[in-house]
N, C-alpha and C positions, 0 to 999 in steps of 0.2 A: 583435507581441508586446511586452511591457512591459520594455524594456531601459534606459530613460532613467536609472535610478538606479544602474546597474551598469556601471562603466567597463570597456570591453573584453570585455563579456559574450559577444558573438558569436564572438570569437576563442577565448575559453576553451571555449565549447561545441563549436565546430568541431574543436578540437584535442584534446578530451578522449578518452583511450584507453578510458575506461569506457563511453562512450556508444555505443549500437548505432544507427547512422544508418539502415540499410536493414532495419529490424526486421521488416517484413512478409515479407521473403524467408526468414526463419528459422522461419516458422510450422510447427509440428510437428517442428522440428529444433533446438530451443534447447539440447539437450544438447551439440551440436557447438560451441556458443559456449564452453562450459566444459570440453569434452573429458573429460567423465565422465558417469555415470548417476545422480549424486546428486539427491535431491529438489529441486525448484525451488519457491521461495517468492516471491511477488510482493507488493509494496505499491502499491496504486493511490492516487495522491495523496500522494506521499512528502514533499512540502514541501521543507524545506531539508536533508533527508537524515539527520538525527541517528539516527533509528530504523533505517533500512535499513543504514547504515554500521555502526552498533553491532551489529546482528544478524549481519552478515557477518563481523565480527571475532570475535564471541563463538562463532559456530557455523560453523567452516570446513568441516564435513561436509555442509553444505547450500549450495545456490546461491541467490543473492538477486538479484532484479531490481526496481529502483525506477522507478516510472512517475510522471511529472509533466508537465503540459501547458504551464506557463508558463516561458518562458526566464528571466525575472527571478528565479524561485524556484529552478529546477534549477541555475542557475549558482552559487548559494550552497552547494549540495551539492558541486558540482565543486571549489569552492575548498577544501573540507575534505579532499579526496582527495590527500594528500601522500605516500602510500605505496602499494605494490602490494597490492591485495586481489583475489586471483585468482577468488574466488567471488562477485564483485559486478559487476553491470552496470546501466546506466541507460537508460531510453527516454524521449524527449520526445514525448508524444502525448496525445490526448484519450481519456478512458476510453470514450467511445462507440465507439471503433474496436477495442475489446478482442477481439472475436470474430475480427477479421481478423489478429490477431497470434499467438495461441496456439491449439493444438489438442491436447487430451488430453495435456498435459505438465506441468500445474501441480498441486502438492500442497496448497498453502496460499495463501489470499489474506488480506492484512492491509488493513484499512480504518481508518486512524487519523485522528481529528479531521477527518472529511470535512465539506465544506460542508453545513450543515443545510438549505439552501434552505427557509426558514421558511414561505413562502407556500404554501398548499394547492395552488394551481394549478401549482406547480413540483415537486410531490412525486415525479414520475417521474424527476426529475433526481438525486434522492438515490441514492447508491451502494448503498444497501440496499433500494431499492424493488424490487418484483416484476419490473419491467422489466429492471433490472440483474441481479437474481438469475438470471433466465432466460438472460441473456447469458453469465453465468459458467459455465453448465452444460457447454458444449463445451470449456472451458479445462482442466477437471480431468482428471487422469490416471486416478484410480480414486475413492477416497473423497473427498468434498468437505468441505473445512474452511475456515471463515471466522472470523477473529479481528478483533474490532472494539473500538476504544477511542474515547471521546468525553467531552467535558464537558457536552454539550448533552442535557438530560434529555428534551426532547420528541423529538429525533432518536432517542435511545436507545429510548424507548417505541415509537415508530413502527417502528423496526428489529426489535424483539422480535416485534411483530405480524406483520411481513412475513416474518421467518424462520419463524415458526410456520405461517403460511398457505402457505408453500412447502415445508412438511414437513421443515424442518431440525430436528434434535434438539439440545437445549441441553446442552452439556457443562459449562459453567461460566458463572456470572453474578455480577458484582460491582457493587453500587450505590455502593461507596466503596472503590476499589482500595487506597488507602494505609492504610485501617483494616482491611483484610482481610489474609490471609496471602499476601503478594506472592511469586510464584514466577517467577524468570527474567524479570523485567520490564526492558525496555529502553525508556527514555523517548524521546518525540518532543520537539521544541522547544516545541510548544504545550502538551504535557503538563507539562513542567517549569514553564512560566510559570503555568498555571492552578493547579497544585498549590501553588506558592509563594503564590498569592493566596488559597488556602484553599478552592477549588472542589473538589467531589468528582469523581473520575474514574470513569466507568462502563466496564465491560468485559464482553464476552460472547464465548464460543467456541461455535460451532455446527458440527455435522457432519451429513452426509447420505450 
């Protein structure tokens, strides 16, 4: 893992009370982590944590789990956790393991500024590919809800096609989030940067 630029990263991660280390053991039982039956929302590829931390603080009636595979990234989120947030947990893992972690207990999946994997031969690695959409099926409790934001037009177009082909219904589509009527928007660190540079932010909400 990429730890070279983060002094003391291993210690911070190991001692973080928000991190679920034996995450596969909780499959189907994540409500016991939070000691309640509130809806569970997960962000796959949470980056440095601005979004998932902001959502957890803004919506205490929901439980949030941020997922990130790189130590050198997740440690940046951990550094921001200087207060008790009872409805927030983190998992360090690769998204390809997602079916081994949750079972009919997730209400919403957030996919924010995911790696676009621009080469066509890598399209199955995109988190909105049919391969991943099929993986998500077993995660959802009842209705399936995916909320995606990106600055990458090609990834956005690809994702719309994949959602449609997998029979998701479009609830909301924005081709320029900050020129539309923004509702309850919590920024990611990438979103803030790209918006300041003048790039349009694309967003879609789909349900099934």
